[in-house]
C-alpha positions as CSV (number, residue, x, y, z in Angstrom):
1,E,18.5,-14.7,11.0
2,G,19.3,-16.6,7.8
3,A,15.8,-16.0,6.4
4,S,15.2,-15.2,2.8
5,A,14.4,-11.7,1.6
6,A,10.8,-12.9,0.8
7,L,10.3,-14.2,4.3
8,V,11.7,-11.1,5.9
9,A,9.4,-8.9,3.6
10,S,6.4,-11.1,4.5
11,T,7.1,-10.9,8.2
12,A,7.8,-7.2,8.2
13,T,4.7,-6.3,6.2
14,A,2.6,-8.4,8.6
15,A,4.2,-6.8,11.6
16,V,3.3,-3.3,10.3
17,A,-0.2,-4.3,9.1
18,A,-1.3,-5.7,12.5
19,P,-1.2,-2.4,14.4
20,L,-2.6,-0.5,11.5
21,L,-5.6,-2.7,11.4
22,V,-6.1,-2.3,15.2
23,L,-5.8,1.5,14.7
24,Q,-8.7,1.5,12.3
25,P,-11.6,1.6,14.8
26,L,-9.9,4.3,16.8
27,L,-9.6,6.5,13.7
28,A,-13.2,5.9,12.8
29,G,-14.2,6.8,16.4
30,T,-12.5,10.2,16.1
31,G,-14.4,10.9,12.9
32,R,-11.2,11.0,10.8
33,V,-12.7,9.3,7.9
34,R,-10.0,10.3,5.4
35,R,-7.2,9.0,7.7
36,H,-9.3,5.9,8.3
37,R,-9.4,5.2,4.6
38,V,-5.7,5.9,4.0
39,V,-4.6,3.7,6.9
40,G,-7.1,1.0,5.8
41,S,-5.8,1.1,2.2
42,L,-2.2,0.9,3.5
43,A,-3.0,-2.1,5.8
44,L,-4.7,-3.9,2.9
45,A,-1.7,-3.3,0.6
46,L,0.6,-4.6,3.3
47,V,-1.5,-7.7,3.8
48,L,-1.4,-8.4,0.1
49,V,2.4,-7.9,0.0
50,H,2.6,-10.3,2.9
51,V,0.7,-12.9,1.0
52,A,2.6,-12.3,-2.3
53,A,5.9,-12.6,-0.5
54,L,4.8,-16.0,0.9
55,F,4.1,-17.1,-2.7
56,V,7.6,-15.9,-3.7
57,E,9.1,-17.8,-0.8
58,S,7.3,-21.1,-1.5
59,P,4.5,-21.3,-4.1
60,E,3.6,-24.9,-3.1
61,D,3.4,-24.1,0.6
62,A,1.4,-21.0,-0.1
63,R,-1.1,-22.9,-2.3
64,F,-1.4,-25.6,0.3
65,A,-2.0,-23.1,3.1
66,L,-4.9,-21.6,1.1
67,S,-6.5,-25.0,0.5
68,P,-9.2,-26.5,2.7
69,D,-6.6,-29.0,3.9
70,G,-4.2,-26.2,5.1
71,P,-3.4,-25.6,8.7
72,T,-5.9,-23.7,10.9
73,R,-3.7,-20.7,11.1
74,A,-3.6,-20.4,7.3
75,R,-7.3,-20.7,7.0
76,M,-7.7,-18.0,9.7
77,A,-5.4,-15.8,7.6
78,L,-7.4,-16.6,4.4
79,F,-10.7,-15.7,6.0
80,A,-9.2,-12.6,7.6
81,T,-7.9,-11.5,4.2
82,I,-11.3,-12.1,2.5
83,A,-13.0,-10.1,5.3
84,L,-10.4,-7.3,4.9
85,I,-11.1,-7.1,1.2
86,A,-14.8,-7.0,1.9
87,V,-14.4,-4.2,4.4
88,A,-12.4,-2.2,1.9
89,V,-15.0,-2.8,-0.8
90,L,-17.7,-1.7,1.6
91,G,-15.8,1.4,2.4
92,A,-15.0,2.2,-1.2
93,F,-18.6,1.8,-2.4
94,K,-20.5,2.9,0.7
95,R,-22.6,5.5,-1.2
96,R,-23.4,3.1,-4.1
97,L,-24.5,0.1,-2.1
98,P,-28.2,-0.5,-1.7
99,M,-28.3,-0.6,2.1
100,G,-29.0,1.8,4.9
101,D,-26.4,3.6,7.0
102,T,-27.0,1.4,10.0
103,T,-26.9,-1.8,8.1
104,W,-23.7,-0.7,6.4
105,R,-22.1,0.2,9.8
106,V,-23.0,-3.1,11.4
107,L,-21.7,-5.1,8.5
108,H,-18.5,-3.0,8.3
109,A,-17.9,-3.4,12.0
110,Y,-18.7,-7.2,12.0
111,L,-16.2,-7.8,9.1
112,A,-13.6,-5.6,10.8
113,S,-14.0,-7.7,14.0
114,L,-13.4,-10.8,11.9
115,V,-10.3,-9.2,10.4
116,I,-8.8,-8.4,13.8
117,V,-9.7,-11.7,15.6
118,L,-8.7,-14.0,12.7
119,G,-5.7,-12.0,11.7
120,L,-4.2,-11.8,15.1
121,G,-5.2,-15.3,15.8
122,H,-3.3,-16.3,12.7
123,A,-0.2,-14.4,14.0
124,V,-0.4,-16.0,17.4
125,L,-0.7,-19.5,16.0
126,T,2.1,-19.2,13.4
127,D,5.1,-21.1,14.7
128,G,8.2,-19.1,15.2
129,A,6.6,-15.8,14.4
130,L,6.5,-14.6,17.9
131,D,9.0,-14.9,20.7
132,G,9.0,-13.5,24.2
133,A,6.4,-10.7,24.7
134,G,5.2,-10.9,21.1
135,T,2.1,-12.9,21.9
136,A,1.1,-10.6,24.7
137,V,1.5,-7.6,22.5
138,L,-0.6,-9.1,19.7
139,L,-3.3,-10.0,22.2
140,A,-3.3,-6.5,23.6
141,L,-3.5,-5.1,20.1
142,G,-6.4,-7.3,19.4
143,A,-8.2,-6.3,22.5
144,A,-7.6,-2.6,21.8
145,G,-8.9,-3.0,18.2
146,L,-12.0,-4.9,19.3
147,L,-12.8,-2.5,22.1
148,G,-12.3,0.3,19.6
149,I,-15.2,-0.8,17.5
150,P,-17.9,-0.1,20.1
151,A,-15.9,2.9,21.2
152,A,-16.1,4.3,17.7
153,H,-19.9,3.8,17.7
154,L,-20.3,5.6,21.0
155,A,-18.0,8.4,19.8
156,R,-20.1,8.8,16.7
157,T,-23.3,8.8,18.6
158,R,-22.0,11.5,21.0
159,R,-20.9,13.6,18.0
160,L,-24.3,13.3,16.4
161,R,-26.1,14.2,19.7
162,S,-23.9,17.2,20.2
163,R,-24.8,18.5,16.8
164,G,-28.5,17.9,17.5
165,A,-28.8,15.0,15.0
166,R,-30.6,11.8,15.7
167,P,-28.2,8.9,16.6
168,P,-28.3,6.0,14.2
169,G,-30.9,3.3,14.8
170,R,-33.3,5.5,16.6
171,A,-36.6,5.9,14.9
172,R,-38.6,9.1,15.2
173,A,-41.6,8.7,17.4
174,R,-44.9,8.7,15.4
175,S,-47.6,11.0,16.5
176,G,-51.2,10.1,16.4
């Protein structure tokens, strides 16, 4: 109530981005790669609008928040945003990167974990952003997203086994 349009836009985009980010491992686990990419792109766009709206609201505060002297919650958000951009770049250039599938998946999952933990940690620590059950909802979303990462790996492994393919990370036995 009484907030500027920029602050409302910033808060609204963050509120929509958080569950989309948590949904990502669940989409990956179902093998819906196209939906995973679309939802990930939308989440990244929302996070960037969130940050841009904060700059519109108060450029000085936004620059301070991004500095090494900024509050912990702001540094968490900065690292989460950098990790999110890295996850998106990894996804966009997967076939062009000089790394194996297993290495790519571990790095992608690790960075995605950072996005979820740091992004939701940022939201929980931001004063006035959450009232009532908001913190519990964010923590539940974070838990669901983090549990979704190993669940996605298990689902992919099961899909590969059902097709007769070798699960990732399993070397063929050498004869001789």
